[in-house]
N, CA, C, O and the ligand as a Tripos MOL2 file, in Angstrom:
@<TRIPOS>MOLECULE
protein
  305   303    77     0     0
PROTEIN
NO_CHARGES

@<TRIPOS>ATOM
      1 N         141.9010    9.7510  169.3890 N.3       1 MET1
      2 CA        142.6080   10.3940  170.4490 C.3       1 MET1
      3 C         142.3230    9.8410  171.7480 C.2       1 MET1
      4 O         141.3910    9.0580  171.9280 O.2       1 MET1
      5 N         143.1400   10.2480  172.7000 N.am      2 PHE2
      6 CA        143.0920    9.7200  173.9760 C.3       2 PHE2
      7 C         142.9950   10.8840  174.9670 C.2       2 PHE2
      8 O         143.4760   11.9880  174.7150 O.2       2 PHE2
      9 N         142.3430   10.5870  176.1220 N.am      3 LYS3
     10 CA        142.3080   11.7090  177.1710 C.3       3 LYS3
     11 C         142.7240   11.0790  178.4540 C.2       3 LYS3
     12 O         142.4170    9.9230  178.7470 O.2       3 LYS3
     13 N         143.4570   11.8950  179.2400 N.am      4 CYS4
     14 CA        143.8190   11.5060  180.5420 C.3       4 CYS4
     15 C         142.6830   11.5700  181.5100 C.2       4 CYS4
     16 O         142.0560   12.6250  181.6030 O.2       4 CYS4
     17 N         142.3480   10.4930  182.2700 N.am      5 LYS5
     18 CA        141.1990   10.4550  183.0940 C.3       5 LYS5
     19 C         141.5110   11.2740  184.3900 C.2       5 LYS5
     20 O         140.5750   11.6650  185.0870 O.2       5 LYS5
     21 N         142.7660   11.5340  184.7150 N.am      6 LYS6
     22 CA        143.0830   12.2510  185.8730 C.3       6 LYS6
     23 C         142.9720   13.7930  185.6710 C.2       6 LYS6
     24 O         142.3840   14.5060  186.4840 O.2       6 LYS6
     25 N         143.5930   14.2860  184.4970 N.am      7 CYS7
     26 CA        143.6950   15.7110  184.3520 C.3       7 CYS7
     27 C         143.0310   16.2060  183.0820 C.2       7 CYS7
     28 O         143.0920   17.4000  182.7890 O.2       7 CYS7
     29 N         142.3630   15.2770  182.2760 N.am      8 GLN8
     30 CA        141.7300   15.6540  181.1080 C.3       8 GLN8
     31 C         142.5750   16.0780  179.9340 C.2       8 GLN8
     32 O         142.0580   16.4990  178.8990 O.2       8 GLN8
     33 N         143.9180   15.9620  180.1040 N.am      9 ALA9
     34 CA        144.8190   16.3650  178.9760 C.3       9 ALA9
     35 C         144.7420   15.3360  177.8710 C.2       9 ALA9
     36 O         144.4520   14.1530  178.0490 O.2       9 ALA9
     37 N         145.0310   15.9050  176.7060 N.am     10 THR10
     38 CA        145.1260   14.8070  175.5440 C.3      10 THR10
     39 C         146.5270   14.8040  174.9920 C.2      10 THR10
     40 O         146.8070   14.0530  174.0580 O.2      10 THR10
     41 N         147.3960   15.5880  175.5110 N.am     11 GLU11
     42 CA        148.8660   15.6110  175.1440 C.3      11 GLU11
     43 C         149.5820   14.4780  175.9150 C.2      11 GLU11
     44 O         149.3530   14.2160  177.0960 O.2      11 GLU11
     45 N         150.4650   13.8380  175.1360 N.am     12 PHE12
     46 CA        151.1850   12.7420  175.7490 C.3      12 PHE12
     47 C         152.5010   12.6930  175.1610 C.2      12 PHE12
     48 O         152.8140   13.3320  174.1570 O.2      12 PHE12
     49 N         153.3400   11.8510  175.8670 N.am     13 GLN13
     50 CA        154.7120   11.6270  175.4200 C.3      13 GLN13
     51 C         154.9040   10.1660  175.4300 C.2      13 GLN13
     52 O         154.5220    9.5180  176.4040 O.2      13 GLN13
     53 N         155.4800    9.5860  174.3990 N.am     14 LEU14
     54 CA        155.7000    8.1050  174.3150 C.3      14 LEU14
     55 C         157.0160    7.8430  174.9870 C.2      14 LEU14
     56 O         158.0220    8.5210  174.7810 O.2      14 LEU14
     57 N         156.9460    6.7870  175.8290 N.am     15 VAL15
     58 CA        158.1330    6.2210  176.3960 C.3      15 VAL15
     59 C         158.4050    4.8890  175.8250 C.2      15 VAL15
     60 O         157.8110    3.8710  176.1820 O.2      15 VAL15
     61 N         159.3580    4.9360  174.8910 N.am     16 VAL16
     62 CA        159.6460    3.5900  174.2010 C.3      16 VAL16
     63 C         160.9980    3.0620  174.6670 C.2      16 VAL16
     64 O         161.8780    3.7930  175.1230 O.2      16 VAL16
     65 N         161.0960    1.8160  174.5300 N.am     17 GLN17
     66 CA        162.2910    1.1080  174.9530 C.3      17 GLN17
     67 C         163.5210    1.6060  174.1620 C.2      17 GLN17
     68 O         163.4120    1.9250  172.9790 O.2      17 GLN17
     69 N         164.6180    1.6640  174.7880 N.am     18 LYS18
     70 CA        165.8530    2.1020  174.0470 C.3      18 LYS18
     71 C         166.2940    1.2160  172.9200 C.2      18 LYS18
     72 O         167.0380    1.6050  172.0200 O.2      18 LYS18
     73 N         165.7550   -0.1050  173.0210 N.am     19 ASN19
     74 CA        166.1280   -0.9860  171.7410 C.3      19 ASN19
     75 C         165.2800   -0.8090  170.6060 C.2      19 ASN19
     76 O         165.4620   -1.5150  169.6140 O.2      19 ASN19
     77 N         164.3290    0.0910  170.6360 N.am     20 VAL20
     78 CA        163.5110    0.3160  169.5320 C.3      20 VAL20
     79 C         164.3100    1.0390  168.4630 C.2      20 VAL20
     80 O         164.8860    2.0960  168.7200 O.2      20 VAL20
     81 N         164.3460    0.4840  167.2870 N.am     21 GLN21
     82 CA        165.1280    1.0670  166.1780 C.3      21 GLN21
     83 C         164.2610    2.0630  165.5010 C.2      21 GLN21
     84 O         163.0510    1.8900  165.3550 O.2      21 GLN21
     85 N         164.9210    3.1340  165.0820 N.am     22 GLY22
     86 CA        164.2470    4.1060  164.2190 C.3      22 GLY22
     87 C         163.5700    5.2370  165.0200 C.2      22 GLY22
     88 O         163.4930    5.2160  166.2490 O.2      22 GLY22
     89 N         163.0930    6.2060  164.2590 N.am     23 GLU23
     90 CA        162.5160    7.3940  164.8590 C.3      23 GLU23
     91 C         161.0460    7.0430  165.2270 C.2      23 GLU23
     92 O         160.3960    6.3020  164.4890 O.2      23 GLU23
     93 N         160.5540    7.5350  166.2880 N.am     24 VAL24
     94 CA        159.2250    7.3650  166.7370 C.3      24 VAL24
     95 C         158.4040    8.6250  166.4320 C.2      24 VAL24
     96 O         158.7630    9.6860  166.9420 O.2      24 VAL24
     97 N         157.3190    8.5820  165.6290 N.am     25 GLN25
     98 CA        156.5180    9.7520  165.3660 C.3      25 GLN25
     99 C         155.0650    9.4040  165.6720 C.2      25 GLN25
    100 O         154.6190    8.2660  165.5230 O.2      25 GLN25
    101 N         154.3370   10.4590  166.1140 N.am     26 VAL26
    102 CA        152.9190   10.2760  166.4330 C.3      26 VAL26
    103 C         152.1270   11.2900  165.5760 C.2      26 VAL26
    104 O         152.4660   12.4680  165.4630 O.2      26 VAL26
    105 N         151.0200   10.7290  164.9700 N.am     27 ALA27
    106 CA        150.2120   11.5490  164.1810 C.3      27 ALA27
    107 C         148.7840   11.1220  164.4140 C.2      27 ALA27
    108 O         148.5390   10.0990  165.0540 O.2      27 ALA27
    109 N         147.8270   11.8970  163.8990 N.am     28 THR28
    110 CA        146.3840   11.4780  163.9360 C.3      28 THR28
    111 C         145.8860   11.3630  162.5310 C.2      28 THR28
    112 O         146.3600   12.0810  161.6510 O.2      28 THR28
    113 N         144.9650   10.5040  162.2920 N.am     29 ASN29
    114 CA        144.3750   10.3230  160.9520 C.3      29 ASN29
    115 C         142.9890   10.9900  160.9190 C.2      29 ASN29
    116 O         142.5570   11.6080  161.8920 O.2      29 ASN29
    117 N         142.3020   10.8470  159.7640 N.am     30 GLU30
    118 CA        141.0400   11.6050  159.6300 C.3      30 GLU30
    119 C         139.9680   11.0390  160.5930 C.2      30 GLU30
    120 O         138.9170   11.6660  160.7300 O.2      30 GLU30
    121 N         140.1600   10.0020  161.1980 N.am     31 PHE31
    122 CA        139.2110    9.5080  162.1730 C.3      31 PHE31
    123 C         139.6340    9.8890  163.6320 C.2      31 PHE31
    124 O         139.0660    9.3820  164.6000 O.2      31 PHE31
    125 N         140.5700   10.7280  163.7500 N.am     32 ASN32
    126 CA        141.1250   11.0430  165.0930 C.3      32 ASN32
    127 C         141.7100    9.9660  165.8120 C.2      32 ASN32
    128 O         141.7890   10.0100  167.0400 O.2      32 ASN32
    129 N         142.1750    8.8890  165.0690 N.am     33 GLU33
    130 CA        142.9170    7.9100  165.7520 C.3      33 GLU33
    131 C         144.3830    8.3090  165.7450 C.2      33 GLU33
    132 O         144.8770    9.0550  164.8990 O.2      33 GLU33
    133 N         145.0350    7.7550  166.7550 N.am     34 VAL34
    134 CA        146.4700    8.0600  166.9210 C.3      34 VAL34
    135 C         147.3060    7.0690  166.1870 C.2      34 VAL34
    136 O         147.2410    5.8660  166.4430 O.2      34 VAL34
    137 N         148.0940    7.5720  165.2710 N.am     35 ILE35
    138 CA        148.9620    6.7350  164.4310 C.3      35 ILE35
    139 C         150.3730    6.7930  165.0300 C.2      35 ILE35
    140 O         150.8970    7.8800  165.2750 O.2      35 ILE35
    141 N         150.9970    5.6120  165.2680 N.am     36 VAL36
    142 CA        152.3820    5.6540  165.7700 C.3      36 VAL36
    143 C         153.2200    5.1030  164.6660 C.2      36 VAL36
    144 O         152.8990    4.0630  164.0910 O.2      36 VAL36
    145 N         154.3210    5.8060  164.3540 N.am     37 LYS37
    146 CA        155.1650    5.3130  163.2910 C.3      37 LYS37
    147 C         156.5440    5.0860  163.9150 C.2      37 LYS37
    148 O         157.1370    5.9870  164.5080 O.2      37 LYS37
    149 N         157.0110    3.9060  163.7680 N.am     38 VAL38
    150 CA        158.2550    3.5270  164.3580 C.3      38 VAL38
    151 C         159.1120    3.0050  163.1900 C.2      38 VAL38
    152 O         158.8530    1.9030  162.7080 O.2      38 VAL38
    153 N         160.1360    3.7680  162.7120 N.am     39 GLY39
    154 CA        160.8790    3.3740  161.5450 C.3      39 GLY39
    155 C         159.9480    3.3050  160.4150 C.2      39 GLY39
    156 O         159.2730    4.2800  160.0850 O.2      39 GLY39
    157 N         159.8900    2.0510  159.7500 N.am     40 ASP40
    158 CA        159.1450    1.7880  158.5780 C.3      40 ASP40
    159 C         157.7210    1.2450  158.9890 C.2      40 ASP40
    160 O         156.8420    1.0780  158.1430 O.2      40 ASP40
    161 N         157.5440    0.9860  160.2850 N.am     41 GLN41
    162 CA        156.2320    0.4100  160.6440 C.3      41 GLN41
    163 C         155.3180    1.5230  161.1560 C.2      41 GLN41
    164 O         155.7560    2.5370  161.6980 O.2      41 GLN41
    165 N         153.9970    1.2690  160.9480 N.am     42 GLU42
    166 CA        153.0080    2.1470  161.2920 C.3      42 GLU42
    167 C         151.7920    1.3920  161.8720 C.2      42 GLU42
    168 O         151.3970    0.3690  161.3120 O.2      42 GLU42
    169 N         151.1930    1.8660  162.9720 N.am     43 PHE43
    170 CA        150.0850    1.2230  163.5040 C.3      43 PHE43
    171 C         149.2280    2.1980  164.2890 C.2      43 PHE43
    172 O         149.6630    3.2610  164.7300 O.2      43 PHE43
    173 N         148.0060    1.7770  164.4310 N.am     44 ILE44
    174 CA        147.0500    2.5980  165.2300 C.3      44 ILE44
    175 C         147.1640    2.2860  166.7590 C.2      44 ILE44
    176 O         146.9990    1.1440  167.1900 O.2      44 ILE44
    177 N         147.4490    3.3300  167.5380 N.am     45 ALA45
    178 CA        147.5700    3.0730  168.9140 C.3      45 ALA45
    179 C         146.1990    2.7690  169.5960 C.2      45 ALA45
    180 O         145.2200    3.5010  169.4530 O.2      45 ALA45
    181 N         146.2060    1.6240  170.3540 N.am     46 ASP46
    182 CA        144.9740    1.3600  171.0760 C.3      46 ASP46
    183 C         145.1850    1.6010  172.5880 C.2      46 ASP46
    184 O         146.2760    1.9720  173.0220 O.2      46 ASP46
    185 N         144.1680    1.3910  173.3350 N.am     47 LEU47
    186 CA        144.2790    1.7510  174.6950 C.3      47 LEU47
    187 C         145.2710    0.9850  175.4630 C.2      47 LEU47
    188 O         145.8070    1.4950  176.4470 O.2      47 LEU47
    189 N         145.5560   -0.2350  175.0670 N.am     48 MET48
    190 CA        146.4890   -1.0250  175.7810 C.3      48 MET48
    191 C         147.9810   -0.4730  175.5000 C.2      48 MET48
    192 O         148.8360   -0.4530  176.3860 O.2      48 MET48
    193 N         148.1900   -0.0680  174.3000 N.am     49 PHE49
    194 CA        149.4320    0.5940  173.8970 C.3      49 PHE49
    195 C         149.6630    1.8030  174.6620 C.2      49 PHE49
    196 O         150.7610    1.9980  175.1830 O.2      49 PHE49
    197 N         148.6490    2.6810  174.7760 N.am     50 MET50
    198 CA        148.7800    3.9960  175.4420 C.3      50 MET50
    199 C         149.0930    3.7900  176.9270 C.2      50 MET50
    200 O         149.9440    4.4520  177.5200 O.2      50 MET50
    201 N         148.3510    2.8300  177.4890 N.am     51 ASN51
    202 CA        148.6110    2.6290  178.9570 C.3      51 ASN51
    203 C         149.9140    1.9690  179.2290 C.2      51 ASN51
    204 O         150.3720    1.9470  180.3720 O.2      51 ASN51
    205 N         150.5230    1.4350  178.2280 N.am     52 GLN52
    206 CA        151.9520    0.9170  178.3990 C.3      52 GLN52
    207 C         152.9590    1.9830  178.1620 C.2      52 GLN52
    208 O         153.9300    2.0710  178.9140 O.2      52 GLN52
    209 N         152.7900    2.8170  177.1420 N.am     53 PHE53
    210 CA        153.8390    3.6400  176.6850 C.3      53 PHE53
    211 C         153.6780    5.0860  176.7410 C.2      53 PHE53
    212 O         154.6360    5.8180  176.4960 O.2      53 PHE53
    213 N         152.4450    5.5830  177.0700 N.am     54 ALA54
    214 CA        152.2190    6.9600  176.9250 C.3      54 ALA54
    215 C         152.1930    7.6850  178.3620 C.2      54 ALA54
    216 O         151.4980    7.2550  179.2830 O.2      54 ALA54
    217 N         152.9190    8.6940  178.4570 N.am     55 VAL55
    218 CA        153.0080    9.5180  179.6920 C.3      55 VAL55
    219 C         152.2150   10.7950  179.4130 C.2      55 VAL55
    220 O         152.4690   11.4840  178.4250 O.2      55 VAL55
    221 N         151.1990   11.1250  180.3340 N.am     56 CYS56
    222 CA        150.5570   12.3340  180.2400 C.3      56 CYS56
    223 C         151.4370   13.5790  180.4170 C.2      56 CYS56
    224 O         152.2520   13.6810  181.3330 O.2      56 CYS56
    225 N         151.2220   14.5220  179.4820 N.am     57 LYS57
    226 CA        152.0230   15.7080  179.6180 C.3      57 LYS57
    227 C         151.4520   16.6730  180.6080 C.2      57 LYS57
    228 O         152.1340   17.5980  181.0480 O.2      57 LYS57
    229 N         150.2110   16.4710  180.9650 N.am     58 GLY58
    230 CA        149.6360   17.3620  182.0330 C.3      58 GLY58
    231 C         149.9380   16.9640  183.4490 C.2      58 GLY58
    232 O         150.1960   17.8470  184.2670 O.2      58 GLY58
    233 N         149.9240   15.7340  183.7890 N.am     59 CYS59
    234 CA        150.1500   15.2650  185.1750 C.3      59 CYS59
    235 C         151.2340   14.2630  185.3380 C.2      59 CYS59
    236 O         151.4530   13.8050  186.4590 O.2      59 CYS59
    237 N         151.9490   13.8770  184.2810 N.am     60 ASP60
    238 CA        152.8960   12.8870  184.2010 C.3      60 ASP60
    239 C         152.3320   11.5070  184.5780 C.2      60 ASP60
    240 O         153.0590   10.5760  184.9230 O.2      60 ASP60
    241 N         151.0750   11.4360  184.4970 N.am     61 GLY61
    242 CA        150.4050   10.0900  184.8200 C.3      61 GLY61
    243 C         150.5690    9.1120  183.7510 C.2      61 GLY61
    244 O         150.7960    9.4840  182.6000 O.2      61 GLY61
    245 N         150.4660    7.8500  184.0770 N.am     62 ILE62
    246 CA        150.5260    6.8140  183.0670 C.3      62 ILE62
    247 C         149.3810    5.7990  183.5030 C.2      62 ILE62
    248 O         149.0160    5.6660  184.6710 O.2      62 ILE62
    249 N         148.9000    5.1560  182.5060 N.am     63 LYS63
    250 CA        147.7310    4.1420  182.7640 C.3      63 LYS63
    251 C         146.4930    4.9190  183.0960 C.2      63 LYS63
    252 O         145.6270    4.3130  183.7270 O.2      63 LYS63
    253 N         146.2880    6.1040  182.7850 N.am     64 HIS64
    254 CA        145.0120    6.7590  183.0210 C.3      64 HIS64
    255 C         144.3120    7.1410  181.7720 C.2      64 HIS64
    256 O         143.4140    7.9830  181.7960 O.2      64 HIS64
    257 N         144.7140    6.5140  180.6050 N.am     65 TRP65
    258 CA        144.0980    6.9070  179.3310 C.3      65 TRP65
    259 C         142.7740    6.2570  179.1110 C.2      65 TRP65
    260 O         142.5070    5.1190  179.4960 O.2      65 TRP65
    261 N         141.9070    7.1040  178.4230 N.am     66 ASP66
    262 CA        140.6710    6.5960  177.9010 C.3      66 ASP66
    263 C         140.4920    7.1990  176.4620 C.2      66 ASP66
    264 O         141.0940    8.1970  176.0640 O.2      66 ASP66
    265 N         139.5860    6.4670  175.7300 N.am     67 TYR67
    266 CA        139.3360    7.0310  174.3280 C.3      67 TYR67
    267 C         138.5960    8.3880  174.4020 C.2      67 TYR67
    268 O         137.7640    8.6380  175.2740 O.2      67 TYR67
    269 N         138.9380    9.1900  173.4860 N.am     68 PHE68
    270 CA        138.3760   10.5280  173.4080 C.3      68 PHE68
    271 C         138.1580   10.9710  171.9570 C.2      68 PHE68
    272 O         139.1330   11.3130  171.2890 O.2      68 PHE68
    273 N         136.9980   10.9810  171.4700 N.am     69 PHE69
    274 CA        136.7170   11.3430  170.1720 C.3      69 PHE69
    275 C         135.7090   12.4980  170.1540 C.2      69 PHE69
    276 O         134.7360   12.5440  170.9060 O.2      69 PHE69
    277 N         136.0190   13.4360  169.2310 N.am     70 HIS70
    278 CA        135.0680   14.5230  169.0610 C.3      70 HIS70
    279 C         133.9640   13.9560  168.2380 C.2      70 HIS70
    280 O         134.1910   13.4240  167.1520 O.2      70 HIS70
    281 N         132.7030   14.0710  168.7760 N.am     71 ASP71
    282 CA        131.5540   13.5050  168.1220 C.3      71 ASP71
    283 C         130.5590   14.6660  168.0170 C.2      71 ASP71
    284 O         129.9890   15.0330  169.0450 O.2      71 ASP71
    285 N         130.3220   15.2420  166.9000 N.am     72 PRO72
    286 CA        129.4580   16.4390  166.8260 C.3      72 PRO72
    287 C         128.0630   16.1530  167.1360 C.2      72 PRO72
    288 O         127.2920   17.0650  167.4380 O.2      72 PRO72
    289 N         127.6600   14.8070  167.0720 N.am     73 VAL73
    290 CA        126.2450   14.5310  167.3290 C.3      73 VAL73
    291 C         126.0000   14.3880  168.8350 C.2      73 VAL73
    292 O         125.1130   15.0170  169.4130 O.2      73 VAL73
    293 N         126.8060   13.5510  169.4240 N.am     74 SER74
    294 CA        126.5840   13.3910  170.8600 C.3      74 SER74
    295 C         127.1540   14.4960  171.7790 C.2      74 SER74
    296 O         126.9870   14.4910  172.9990 O.2      74 SER74
    297 N         127.8130   15.4040  171.1300 N.am     75 ALA75
    298 CA        128.4070   16.5960  171.9750 C.3      75 ALA75
    299 C         127.2940   17.6550  172.0920 C.2      75 ALA75
    300 O         127.5840   18.6750  172.7180 O.2      75 ALA75
    301 N         126.1100   17.5490  171.5930 N.am     76 MET76
    302 CA        125.0700   18.4840  171.7120 C.3      76 MET76
    303 C         124.5170   18.4120  173.1790 C.2      76 MET76
    304 O         123.5920   19.1460  173.5260 O.2      76 MET76
    305 ZN        147.1170   13.6970  183.0870 Zn       77 ZN77
@<TRIPOS>BOND
     1     1     2 1
     2     2     3 1
     3     3     4 2
     4     3     5 am
     5     5     6 1
     6     6     7 1
     7     7     8 2
     8     7     9 am
     9     9    10 1
    10    10    11 1
    11    11    12 2
    12    11    13 am
    13    13    14 1
    14    14    15 1
    15    15    16 2
    16    15    17 am
    17    17    18 1
    18    18    19 1
    19    19    20 2
    20    19    21 am
    21    21    22 1
    22    22    23 1
    23    23    24 2
    24    23    25 am
    25    25    26 1
    26    26    27 1
    27    27    28 2
    28    27    29 am
    29    29    30 1
    30    30    31 1
    31    31    32 2
    32    31    33 am
    33    33    34 1
    34    34    35 1
    35    35    36 2
    36    35    37 am
    37    37    38 1
    38    38    39 1
    39    39    40 2
    40    39    41 am
    41    41    42 1
    42    42    43 1
    43    43    44 2
    44    43    45 am
    45    45    46 1
    46    46    47 1
    47    47    48 2
    48    47    49 am
    49    49    50 1
    50    50    51 1
    51    51    52 2
    52    51    53 am
    53    53    54 1
    54    54    55 1
    55    55    56 2
    56    55    57 am
    57    57    58 1
    58    58    59 1
    59    59    60 2
    60    59    61 am
    61    61    62 1
    62    62    63 1
    63    63    64 2
    64    63    65 am
    65    65    66 1
    66    66    67 1
    67    67    68 2
    68    67    69 am
    69    69    70 1
    70    70    71 1
    71    71    72 2
    72    71    73 am
    73    73    74 1
    74    74    75 1
    75    75    76 2
    76    75    77 am
    77    77    78 1
    78    78    79 1
    79    79    80 2
    80    79    81 am
    81    81    82 1
    82    82    83 1
    83    83    84 2
    84    83    85 am
    85    85    86 1
    86    86    87 1
    87    87    88 2
    88    87    89 am
    89    89    90 1
    90    90    91 1
    91    91    92 2
    92    91    93 am
    93    93    94 1
    94    94    95 1
    95    95    96 2
    96    95    97 am
    97    97    98 1
    98    98    99 1
    99    99   100 2
   100    99   101 am
   101   101   102 1
   102   102   103 1
   103   103   104 2
   104   103   105 am
   105   105   106 1
   106   106   107 1
   107   107   108 2
   108   107   109 am
   109   109   110 1
   110   110   111 1
   111   111   112 2
   112   111   113 am
   113   113   114 1
   114   114   115 1
   115   115   116 2
   116   115   117 am
   117   117   118 1
   118   118   119 1
   119   119   120 2
   120   119   121 am
   121   121   122 1
   122   122   123 1
   123   123   124 2
   124   123   125 am
   125   125   126 1
   126   126   127 1
   127   127   128 2
   128   127   129 am
   129   129   130 1
   130   130   131 1
   131   131   132 2
   132   131   133 am
   133   133   134 1
   134   134   135 1
   135   135   136 2
   136   135   137 am
   137   137   138 1
   138   138   139 1
   139   139   140 2
   140   139   141 am
   141   141   142 1
   142   142   143 1
   143   143   144 2
   144   143   145 am
   145   145   146 1
   146   146   147 1
   147   147   148 2
   148   147   149 am
   149   149   150 1
   150   150   151 1
   151   151   152 2
   152   151   153 am
   153   153   154 1
   154   154   155 1
   155   155   156 2
   156   155   157 am
   157   157   158 1
   158   158   159 1
   159   159   160 2
   160   159   161 am
   161   161   162 1
   162   162   163 1
   163   163   164 2
   164   163   165 am
   165   165   166 1
   166   166   167 1
   167   167   168 2
   168   167   169 am
   169   169   170 1
   170   170   171 1
   171   171   172 2
   172   171   173 am
   173   173   174 1
   174   174   175 1
   175   175   176 2
   176   175   177 am
   177   177   178 1
   178   178   179 1
   179   179   180 2
   180   179   181 am
   181   181   182 1
   182   182   183 1
   183   183   184 2
   184   183   185 am
   185   185   186 1
   186   186   187 1
   187   187   188 2
   188   187   189 am
   189   189   190 1
   190   190   191 1
   191   191   192 2
   192   191   193 am
   193   193   194 1
   194   194   195 1
   195   195   196 2
   196   195   197 am
   197   197   198 1
   198   198   199 1
   199   199   200 2
   200   199   201 am
   201   201   202 1
   202   202   203 1
   203   203   204 2
   204   203   205 am
   205   205   206 1
   206   206   207 1
   207   207   208 2
   208   207   209 am
   209   209   210 1
   210   210   211 1
   211   211   212 2
   212   211   213 am
   213   213   214 1
   214   214   215 1
   215   215   216 2
   216   215   217 am
   217   217   218 1
   218   218   219 1
   219   219   220 2
   220   219   221 am
   221   221   222 1
   222   222   223 1
   223   223   224 2
   224   223   225 am
   225   225   226 1
   226   226   227 1
   227   227   228 2
   228   227   229 am
   229   229   230 1
   230   230   231 1
   231   231   232 2
   232   231   233 am
   233   233   234 1
   234   234   235 1
   235   235   236 2
   236   235   237 am
   237   237   238 1
   238   238   239 1
   239   239   240 2
   240   239   241 am
   241   241   242 1
   242   242   243 1
   243   243   244 2
   244   243   245 am
   245   245   246 1
   246   246   247 1
   247   247   248 2
   248   247   249 am
   249   249   250 1
   250   250   251 1
   251   251   252 2
   252   251   253 am
   253   253   254 1
   254   254   255 1
   255   255   256 2
   256   255   257 am
   257   257   258 1
   258   258   259 1
   259   259   260 2
   260   259   261 am
   261   261   262 1
   262   262   263 1
   263   263   264 2
   264   263   265 am
   265   265   266 1
   266   266   267 1
   267   267   268 2
   268   267   269 am
   269   269   270 1
   270   270   271 1
   271   271   272 2
   272   271   273 am
   273   273   274 1
   274   274   275 1
   275   275   276 2
   276   275   277 am
   277   277   278 1
   278   278   279 1
   279   279   280 2
   280   279   281 am
   281   281   282 1
   282   282   283 1
   283   283   284 2
   284   283   285 am
   285   285   286 1
   286   286   287 1
   287   287   288 2
   288   287   289 am
   289   289   290 1
   290   290   291 1
   291   291   292 2
   292   291   293 am
   293   293   294 1
   294   294   295 1
   295   295   296 2
   296   295   297 am
   297   297   298 1
   298   298   299 1
   299   299   300 2
   300   299   301 am
   301   301   302 1
   302   302   303 1
   303   303   304 2
@<TRIPOS>SUBSTRUCTURE
     1 MET1         2 RESIDUE 1 A MET
     2 PHE2         6 RESIDUE 1 A PHE
     3 LYS3        10 RESIDUE 1 A LYS
     4 CYS4        14 RESIDUE 1 A CYS
     5 LYS5        18 RESIDUE 1 A LYS
     6 LYS6        22 RESIDUE 1 A LYS
     7 CYS7        26 RESIDUE 1 A CYS
     8 GLN8        30 RESIDUE 1 A GLN
     9 ALA9        34 RESIDUE 1 A ALA
    10 THR10       38 RESIDUE 1 A THR
    11 GLU11       42 RESIDUE 1 A GLU
    12 PHE12       46 RESIDUE 1 A PHE
    13 GLN13       50 RESIDUE 1 A GLN
    14 LEU14       54 RESIDUE 1 A LEU
    15 VAL15       58 RESIDUE 1 A VAL
    16 VAL16       62 RESIDUE 1 A VAL
    17 GLN17       66 RESIDUE 1 A GLN
    18 LYS18       70 RESIDUE 1 A LYS
    19 ASN19       74 RESIDUE 1 A ASN
    20 VAL20       78 RESIDUE 1 A VAL
    21 GLN21       82 RESIDUE 1 A GLN
    22 GLY22       86 RESIDUE 1 A GLY
    23 GLU23       90 RESIDUE 1 A GLU
    24 VAL24       94 RESIDUE 1 A VAL
    25 GLN25       98 RESIDUE 1 A GLN
    26 VAL26      102 RESIDUE 1 A VAL
    27 ALA27      106 RESIDUE 1 A ALA
    28 THR28      110 RESIDUE 1 A THR
    29 ASN29      114 RESIDUE 1 A ASN
    30 GLU30      118 RESIDUE 1 A GLU
    31 PHE31      122 RESIDUE 1 A PHE
    32 ASN32      126 RESIDUE 1 A ASN
    33 GLU33      130 RESIDUE 1 A GLU
    34 VAL34      134 RESIDUE 1 A VAL
    35 ILE35      138 RESIDUE 1 A ILE
    36 VAL36      142 RESIDUE 1 A VAL
    37 LYS37      146 RESIDUE 1 A LYS
    38 VAL38      150 RESIDUE 1 A VAL
    39 GLY39      154 RESIDUE 1 A GLY
    40 ASP40      158 RESIDUE 1 A ASP
    41 GLN41      162 RESIDUE 1 A GLN
    42 GLU42      166 RESIDUE 1 A GLU
    43 PHE43      170 RESIDUE 1 A PHE
    44 ILE44      174 RESIDUE 1 A ILE
    45 ALA45      178 RESIDUE 1 A ALA
    46 ASP46      182 RESIDUE 1 A ASP
    47 LEU47      186 RESIDUE 1 A LEU
    48 MET48      190 RESIDUE 1 A MET
    49 PHE49      194 RESIDUE 1 A PHE
    50 MET50      198 RESIDUE 1 A MET
    51 ASN51      202 RESIDUE 1 A ASN
    52 GLN52      206 RESIDUE 1 A GLN
    53 PHE53      210 RESIDUE 1 A PHE
    54 ALA54      214 RESIDUE 1 A ALA
    55 VAL55      218 RESIDUE 1 A VAL
    56 CYS56      222 RESIDUE 1 A CYS
    57 LYS57      226 RESIDUE 1 A LYS
    58 GLY58      230 RESIDUE 1 A GLY
    59 CYS59      234 RESIDUE 1 A CYS
    60 ASP60      238 RESIDUE 1 A ASP
    61 GLY61      242 RESIDUE 1 A GLY
    62 ILE62      246 RESIDUE 1 A ILE
    63 LYS63      250 RESIDUE 1 A LYS
    64 HIS64      254 RESIDUE 1 A HIS
    65 TRP65      258 RESIDUE 1 A TRP
    66 ASP66      262 RESIDUE 1 A ASP
    67 TYR67      266 RESIDUE 1 A TYR
    68 PHE68      270 RESIDUE 1 A PHE
    69 PHE69      274 RESIDUE 1 A PHE
    70 HIS70      278 RESIDUE 1 A HIS
    71 ASP71      282 RESIDUE 1 A ASP
    72 PRO72      286 RESIDUE 1 A PRO
    73 VAL73      290 RESIDUE 1 A VAL
    74 SER74      294 RESIDUE 1 A SER
    75 ALA75      298 RESIDUE 1 A ALA
    76 MET76      302 RESIDUE 1 A MET
    77 ZN77       305 GROUP 0 **** ****
């Protein structure tokens, strides 16, 4: 998952180019990684992808993303 450094939100919206074919879907896997599906293709979103295409739903910010994982050990 990713978290906005400005407002701490984890919700985002993908802004993809209009020439992208197929439906864009976002999901998370068992490791809390963000999976992006575009048509038949599927890949794990990394920080570079997020900062290029993801807009924060909290503050409309872009390029403020950082990795955010729930870690039960270090959360103590
Ligand atoms: Zn934000």
